[in-house]
C-alpha positions, 0 to 999 in steps of 0.5 A: 233687143240689145243685151248685156252680151252685145256689149262683150260683142261689140268689143271683141269685135272691133278689138279683133278687127283693129289688131287684125287689120293693122297690119294690112291698112300698114302694107296699103300706107307703105304702096300708097306712099302715106307715112311719116318721114323722119326728120330733125323735130321726130325720133323715129329713125325710119319712115312710119304709116300713117294708115292706123286711123282706117283701121280704128274707125272700120273697127268701130264700125264693125262692133257697132254694126253687128251688135245693134241697129244703125240709128240716125245718131250712129249714121251721124257719127259714121258720117262725119267720121268719114269726112274726117277720116278723108280729111286726115288722109289728105292731111298727113299725105298733102299737107293742109291749112288750119282753116280748111281742116278746122272746116272739114270738123264744123262741118262733121259736127253739123252733120253729126248734131242734124242727125241727132247729136245735140246737146239737149241742155238748150232748148233753142235749136241755133244755140244748140246748134252752137255748143254742140259744134263747139264741144263737138271740134274742141275735142276733135282737136285736142286728140288730135293734138295730144297724138304726139308720143307712141300709145298716147293718142289711142290710150287715152281714148280707149280708158276714155271710152272704157269709163263712158261704157261703165257710166252708161251701164250703171244708168242702163244706157246699153246704146251708149255702152254699145257704142263706147265699148266698140271704140274702146275695142277698137282703141285697144286693137290697135294699141298693140301696134303702136305702143311701145314701139310703133309699127303704125301711126294713126294720122291725123284721120285717126286721132280727128275720128277718135276725139269726134267719136269721143265727143259724139259719144259724150253728147247722146248719152244720158249723165244726169245724176240726181246732183244736177248741178255737177251732172255735166262734169262727168263727161268733162272729167272723162275727157279731162286729159285731153282737155287739160292738154290743150289748155297748157298747149294754148297757155304756153303759145300765147305766153310765149306769143307764137301761134296755137295752130303751129305744132311744137314739144311744149305738150304735157307728155314732152315738157314729162319726157324732158324731166328725165322721163322716158318716153314710155313711162310718160305715156304710162303715167298720163294713162294713170292720171287718165284712169284717175279721171274717170275714177274721179267721175265715177265717184262724183256720180255715185257717191253724196253731194257733199262729198261729190263736190270735194272728190271735184274740186279736189280734181279740178285743184290736181289738174291745176297744180300739175299743169302749173307745176308743168308750165313752170318747168317749161318756162323755165326751160325755155328761159334757159335757152334764150339766155344760152343762146345769147 
């Protein structure tokens, strides 16, 4: 029988293994020449290894393996995670066309769906499959895009995992809590090596796995409350910042007629850094916003309906206002650059 002690065990096992194994992953990355080389678009001056995702994955797996029974949905997360881990390592080493990466993400999501990671809102098999794959692939890419400053993606993933764990505990979903806190431990153990200065990056393998795992946890958990109309909003709020950042980037790139698949300095973190924020402070500000989004989800789940709706509306409007402010700053900056070039 799974107990509260198992939750603490999952967290600390993952935390210790992630913290302890990451230096070894760093050495392995240097030996196989899996490194991110500096260039004019990057801020680091020396090659940084890119195998942090392996450390995060192994730590999560160990935290779950030694504290609970492995069932079909967990197998689905692990198999899909292995696919994304391999896909990310290949992409970091050799590069990969966006459509090939997307195909691999869809395959991982389909395997998770087949193993029981399913959106149960829809009874139809294929309709449920569509929304499950859409959600998993979307969140996977959101965290992949978010990985643009030291500690950003892993820190936000850890914060999100903690709030999923708290929500699961409040609803006595010990199994989901173990998955959540194991993932949080893996993130925080890695974070010590990645923030504020990075001795290793997680690479695409890590960011995609984190998004995939969190999307799967969000689906597996039962976030139903007596306020049925707001129950679906809870995982969206907890994962609100990656969703917000992806939406902002998509809008800016479409507005500027650029491909949404190509990288750029148009993420919320980059815009904040351009507003005289130091990069560390920009990351800490985003951490704070992510915590506030998680607290909003908790309040929505426990407070009376009228207050819960008010909190949800205020939170959404606040994020829209924040996004509008950042978008205007970005567009103004781009206009000034064009004027100077002319």
